[in-house]
C-alpha positions, 0 to 999 in steps of 0.5 A: 638214485645215485651211489651217494644217495644209496650210502646216505640212506644206508647210513641213516638206517645204520644209526639204528641199534638192535632193541632201540625203541622208536616212537612213531607219531600219529597221522591223520589215519593212524594212532601214535605207536612205537617200534622196537628195531631188530638187527634183521629188520635193519639189515634187510632194509639196508639191503633192499635200499642198496639193491633197489629191490622191494622188501617182502616181509613174511610173518604171522599177524601181529609181528609188526610187518605193517608197522615196519613200513611206518618205522622205516618211513619215519626214520628216513624222513620219507612219505608213506603211501599205504595200501591194503590189498583185498581179493578184488584188487587189481595191479592197475589200482597201484598205478592209477584209477579212472573214475568213469562213474563220476565222469558220466554223472558229471556229463549227465549233469552238464558240468562245464569242466570235464577235463580228463585230469579230474577223473584220473586218480594217481595210485601209490606207485605213480605218486612214488615214481613221479610226484610232480606229475601226480600232483596234476591229477585227481585229488592230488591236484592243489585246491583252487588258489592253493599251492602244490605240496612240496615234493617229499625227500623220498617215498615208502610204498606199503603193499599190505597183505598181498597174499589176499589177492589173486596170483594175477596181482603179483604176476602183474607186478613183475615188470614194474618191480623188475624194471622199475618202470611202468606206463599209462597208455591212455595218457601216453605217460611213461614212468622210469626210475625217478631222478631224485630217489627210488621208492622203497617198496615194502610188501607184507604177507600173512602166508594165506596164499603162496606167492609166485616164485618169480615174484619172490625172486624179485624181492629181498625177503625178511622172515619176521619171527621171534628169536628161538634163543630168546623164547616166545614168552620173553620176546612178548615181554620185550615187545610189551615193555617197548609199548607200555614201559617207562621211556625217556619223556614217557611215563610207565603205562603198565607195570612189568608184572602185568606185562609178564602175566599177560605174556604167560597167559598168551603162551598157554592159550597159544599152546592150547590153540596149537594142540587143537590145530587152530590158528594161535593168538599172537602179538596183535592180541597181546598188544590189544589186551595190554592197551585195554588194561591201560585204558580201563585202569591207568596206573592201577596195577591191582585193578589191571590184574583183575581185568586181565584175568576177566578179559584175557579169554576174549582176546586170546581164545577166538575160535569155536571150542573143541570138545575134550580140550578145556583150553579152547573154552573161553570160560577156562579158569585163569590158572596154570600156575598164574596167581589168583 
């Protein structure tokens, strides 16, 4: 990535304004959604791209960590490669995977074409660092008679929930992230910084496991949380409006009183959970409930409110009830100052 490219990417991001709502179209695997940009997100992404470092995004579930990667890819016009990390995930899975089982089965079936290229599957980092070469292997190869896909302008690699993995995974990525290069010895392939554009790597964590200090030092870090000056309830309402209020070319899906009512209920249930030392509900549960209300009674605020009072407990109260704390019961009354 040369300086001119760096500046261009930064300029694209700087066209964004805090509070701006960006609509993200549906993909083959993901529904359409919206993202409301914050100044912190814009600045952290600008620094990550300019410093050529991964962006580590911290925050509780539902704060929009994963969605930030989709929004960044859409804003930049780049291709998103999303991978959700699990406990058995290995660092090599991000680079490549060799399907030895399929190759053995094909050999036993006396398949005539046992070319190695058929059994090496490029991982997200391989695709991002050398798209043209990745298109020569595995499922990335063009189908018979077809042409290879056009090389994207750039790549966003999302490593989602890295805290789910053993500490060996982030430690194994130190050299890749630090030197921006890796190799596949079995294929005698080496990958360095691509000529056109370094990929933007976004890594998320829910803080379930502490990440190695050396790994964190190699990242730009963004802590996603609500603005204390704004207050959690008002922040929820803002996010709800971004998803469900009327916007240019999009009709209103939920009225403002319904969004504010759901936010107030969540704040109360969140407080009850914290008093019981239980993981509290958050934005993810809030958006789930609002989505359900729209599906159940589109455009009907009276019926939506009725459903809200009936269903909120099942969205917000997810843990075993605690004796002596009525607020942890799913059968709790819909009260606390909220209208019946």
